[in-house]
N, C-alpha and C positions, 0 to 999 in steps of 0.2 A: 568415432565417438564424440559426441560436442559435447563442448565445455563451457557454452556461452548460453544464457536463456536466450528464447528467440524474442523477437519482439511483442509477439502475441502475448507471451508469459511475461516481456515487461509491461505490459498495458494493464495485465490483470492483477499483475503484485502491484503497480500503483495505486490502483483505483483502489484494491483492498485497504490500502494504505488510505486512501481518503474514504475509508468507513463503507464501501459502496459494499451490497450485497450480491449472490449470484444474480439473481432476477435484474437489478440495475445494470449492472454490468454487461448482462445479454442485450438488452435496452439499448444502451450506451456503442455497443459492437456490432449492434444487429444481428444478430445470432441466436439462437436458443439456449434456454437457462441449461439443459442438458449438454449441450457444447461446453460451455462455460465452466460448468463441474466438473466433466471430464478433463479439460484443458487445467482446471485447479489440481485435479488428482496428478495429474502426469507431470506438473509443478511440482507439489510436493517431492512426489517420489523421486524425480533430479534431484533436487535440493537436498533429499534426507528428512524431512521434517512430517510430521504429522497435525500440525494444525494451524490454524490464520497466523495466534501469535508468536508462533516458530518460523515460522515463513516471512514474516516480517520484520522481525528481529533477524533473520539471515538477511534479509535485503537490506537493513542498516550498517549491517557488520560487513557486506558486499560492497556496499556504496550504490546499490541502485536505489536506495530511498536516502532523501534527505531529512534529518529531525527537522522535526517543527518544534522550533523555539516560543514558549508559552505567553502569549499577548499578556503584559505588566499595565496594572491600572497606570493612569497617569499620575504624577506626584505632583501632590497640593501641596504648595508654599503658602506658608502663613504670609499673610499681607503686611506689607510693613505700614508703620503710622507713621502717620506726621509728614 
């Protein structure tokens, strides 16, 4: 019985993290949408989740995904007089 994600599962999980849907993932990986949907379903079953959000939380918790720091606006500094 396997204990780790396959390389393809990692790719799919990372692309889901980037906000890509099945259609775009299929285009990037040069496969069919049906294949991606099947692989996502198997991934969900393997990690014991039922949704994209749960899969992404799992990926973050297990270290497969890295949190993204929000971009901060530049700090405006008051101009010096004189």
